[in-house]
VEXDREN-2710 file (C-alpha; in Angstrom, 1 decimal):
% VEXDREN-2710
k/r/px/py/pz
1/MET/-1.1/11.6/0.9
2/PRO/1.3/14.4/1.3
3/ALA/2.2/16.5/-1.7
4/SER/5.8/15.4/-1.3
5/VAL/4.8/11.8/-2.4
6/ALA/2.9/12.4/-5.6
7/TYR/1.6/9.6/-7.9
8/ASP/3.3/11.2/-10.9
9/ALA/6.7/11.5/-9.1
10/VAL/6.6/7.8/-8.2
11/ALA/5.5/6.9/-11.8
12/GLN/8.4/8.9/-13.2
13/GLU/11.0/7.4/-10.8
14/LEU/9.8/3.9/-11.6
15/GLY/10.1/4.7/-15.3
16/THR/13.6/6.2/-14.8
17/ARG/14.7/3.1/-13.1
18/ALA/13.3/0.9/-15.9
19/SER/10.7/-0.7/-13.7
20/THR/7.6/-2.1/-15.4
21/VAL/5.6/-2.1/-12.1
22/HIS/2.5/0.2/-12.0
23/PRO/3.0/2.9/-9.4
24/SER/-0.1/1.8/-7.5
25/GLU/0.9/-1.8/-7.6
26/ALA/4.3/-0.8/-6.2
27/HIS/2.7/1.0/-3.3
28/GLY/0.3/-1.9/-2.7
29/CYS/3.2/-4.3/-2.6
30/LEU/4.9/-2.1/0.0
31/CYS/1.8/-1.9/2.1
32/GLY/1.0/-5.6/1.9
33/ALA/4.6/-6.3/3.0
34/LEU/4.4/-3.9/5.9
35/CYS/1.1/-5.4/7.1
36/ALA/2.6/-8.9/7.0
37/ARG/5.9/-7.9/8.6
38/ARG/6.5/-4.6/10.3
39/ARG/10.3/-4.8/9.7
40/HIS/10.2/-5.0/5.9
41/SER/13.1/-2.9/4.8
42/PRO/13.1/-0.3/2.0
43/ARG/15.8/-2.4/0.2
44/GLU/13.6/-5.5/0.4
45/TRP/10.7/-3.6/-1.2
46/LEU/12.9/-2.0/-3.9
47/GLU/14.2/-5.5/-4.8
48/GLU/10.6/-6.5/-5.5
49/ILE/9.8/-3.6/-7.8
50/LEU/13.1/-2.6/-9.5
51/THR/15.2/-4.6/-11.9
52/ASP/18.4/-3.1/-10.4
53/VAL/18.7/-1.9/-6.9
54/ALA/22.4/-1.2/-7.0
55/ASP/21.6/2.5/-7.2
56/ALA/19.0/2.3/-4.5
57/GLY/21.0/4.6/-2.2
58/ASP/19.1/7.6/-3.5
59/ALA/15.5/6.4/-3.4
60/GLY/14.0/9.8/-4.1
61/ALA/10.2/9.6/-4.4
62/LEU/10.2/5.9/-3.7
63/GLY/12.1/6.5/-0.4
64/GLN/9.6/9.2/0.5
65/LEU/6.7/6.8/-0.3
66/TYR/8.3/4.1/1.9
67/ASP/8.8/6.5/4.8
68/TRP/5.3/8.1/4.6
69/SER/3.6/4.7/4.2
70/SER/5.4/3.2/7.1
71/ALA/4.6/6.2/9.3
72/ALA/1.0/6.4/8.2
73/LEU/0.3/2.7/8.9
74/ASP/2.1/2.9/12.3
75/GLY/0.4/6.2/13.3
76/SER/-2.8/6.7/15.2
77/ASP/-4.2/9.4/13.0
78/LEU/-5.7/7.1/10.3
79/GLU/-4.0/9.1/7.6
80/PHE/-3.1/6.1/5.4
81/GLU/-4.1/6.4/1.7
82/PRO/-3.3/4.1/-1.2
83/LEU/-1.2/5.7/-4.0
84/LEU/-3.8/6.3/-6.8
85/PRO/-4.1/8.8/-9.6
86/GLU/-5.8/12.1/-8.8
87/ASP/-9.6/12.5/-9.2
88/ASP/-9.2/14.5/-12.5
89/VAL/-7.8/11.4/-14.2
90/ALA/-10.3/9.3/-16.2
91/LEU/-12.3/6.9/-14.1
92/ALA/-11.1/3.9/-16.2
93/SER/-7.5/4.7/-15.3
94/ARG/-8.3/5.1/-11.7
95/VAL/-10.1/1.8/-11.6
96/GLU/-7.2/0.1/-13.3
97/ALA/-4.8/1.6/-10.7
98/LEU/-7.1/0.5/-7.8
99/ALA/-7.0/-3.1/-9.2
100/ALA/-3.2/-2.9/-9.5
101/TRP/-2.9/-1.6/-6.0
102/CYS/-4.9/-4.5/-4.6
103/THR/-2.8/-7.0/-6.8
104/GLY/0.4/-5.5/-5.4
105/PHE/-0.9/-5.6/-1.8
106/LEU/-1.8/-9.3/-2.1
107/TYR/1.7/-10.0/-3.7
108/GLY/3.5/-8.0/-1.0
109/PHE/1.6/-9.6/1.8
110/GLY/2.2/-13.1/0.6
111/ALA/5.9/-12.5/-0.3
112/ALA/6.7/-10.9/3.1
113/ALA/4.8/-13.4/5.2
114/GLY/7.1/-16.2/4.0
115/PRO/6.7/-19.9/4.3
116/ASN/7.1/-20.0/8.1
117/ASP/4.2/-17.6/8.7
118/ARG/1.4/-19.9/7.7
119/HIS/-0.6/-19.6/10.9
120/PRO/-4.3/-19.0/10.7
121/LEU/-5.1/-15.3/10.1
122/PRO/-7.8/-13.5/12.1
123/SER/-11.1/-13.8/10.3
124/GLY/-11.3/-10.0/9.7
125/VAL/-7.9/-10.1/7.9
126/SER/-9.0/-13.1/5.8
127/GLU/-12.1/-11.3/4.8
128/VAL/-10.2/-8.2/3.8
129/LEU/-7.7/-10.3/1.7
130/ALA/-10.7/-11.9/-0.1
131/ASP/-12.2/-8.5/-0.7
132/LEU/-8.9/-7.2/-2.1
133/ALA/-8.8/-10.2/-4.4
134/ARG/-12.2/-9.3/-5.8
135/ILE/-11.3/-5.6/-6.2
136/ALA/-8.1/-6.7/-8.0
137/GLN/-10.5/-8.1/-10.7
138/ALA/-12.2/-4.8/-11.2
139/GLY/-12.7/-3.8/-14.8
140/ALA/-13.3/-0.4/-16.4
141/PRO/-16.7/1.2/-16.0
142/GLY/-19.1/1.4/-18.9
143/PRO/-18.6/3.7/-21.8
144/ASP/-20.2/6.7/-20.1
145/PRO/-19.3/6.6/-16.4
146/GLY/-21.6/8.8/-14.3
147/GLU/-21.9/10.0/-10.7
148/GLU/-22.9/6.5/-9.6
149/ASP/-19.7/5.0/-10.9
150/GLU/-17.7/7.8/-9.3
151/GLY/-19.5/7.2/-6.0
152/ALA/-18.8/3.5/-6.2
153/TYR/-15.1/4.2/-6.8
154/ALA/-14.9/6.6/-3.9
155/GLU/-16.5/4.0/-1.6
156/LEU/-14.0/1.4/-2.7
157/VAL/-11.1/3.7/-2.0
158/GLU/-12.5/4.6/1.4
159/TYR/-13.0/0.9/2.2
160/LEU/-9.5/0.2/1.1
161/ARG/-8.1/2.9/3.4
162/ALA/-10.0/1.5/6.4
163/ALA/-9.4/-2.2/5.6
164/VAL/-5.7/-1.9/5.2
165/GLN/-5.4/0.0/8.4
166/LEU/-7.4/-2.8/10.1
167/VAL/-5.1/-5.5/8.7
168/TYR/-2.0/-3.6/9.9
169/GLU/-3.4/-3.1/13.4
170/GLU/-4.5/-6.8/13.6
171/LEU/-1.2/-8.2/12.6
172/GLN/1.2/-5.5/13.8
173/PRO/0.2/-4.5/17.3
174/PRO/1.6/-1.1/18.5
175/VAL/5.1/-1.1/19.7
176/ALA/5.1/-0.5/23.4
177/ALA/6.7/2.7/24.4
178/PRO/9.8/2.3/26.6
179/ARG/9.0/2.6/30.2
180/ALA/10.3/5.7/31.9
181/SER/12.7/5.0/34.7
182/ARG/11.5/5.7/38.1
183/PRO/13.2/8.7/39.7
184/ALA/15.4/7.9/42.6
185/TYR/14.0/9.2/45.9
END
């Protein structure tokens, strides 16, 4: 995630706007919505996570997060990352954020899909959604987390990166580039 979209900046902006949504959950909500429907507008997302979007014109860190997330999911460089606290934060807090991210993703996916989009999902997408539901139930590690716990967390984050990209690509095929007009001879 680029330095311009920092977890702390998103957390601060959510707090300033009196939102009670966890920063990771807010990002998960956005990504779930973008996976379900490519044309999920910034305003639609802000309406989900803010109590008052009247002042949404200057979206600050939230606007940057929307732009970056949309571009990362749509890009071919596989640079998508969930918005989670830095590695120097206590593991228990990072696990809580990971669970919140997955909860947000599932909410955003379901809310953006809408009642008219109840067609069967590809099996790979269904599996990912089931996995995210299990990760959303993750609890804090034991009292003395060690390298094994850190490794398990890192594997879950890496899985999440790849799985969300897979869901996006399955449900939102690339937009075809406009055909170049043939030169007149």
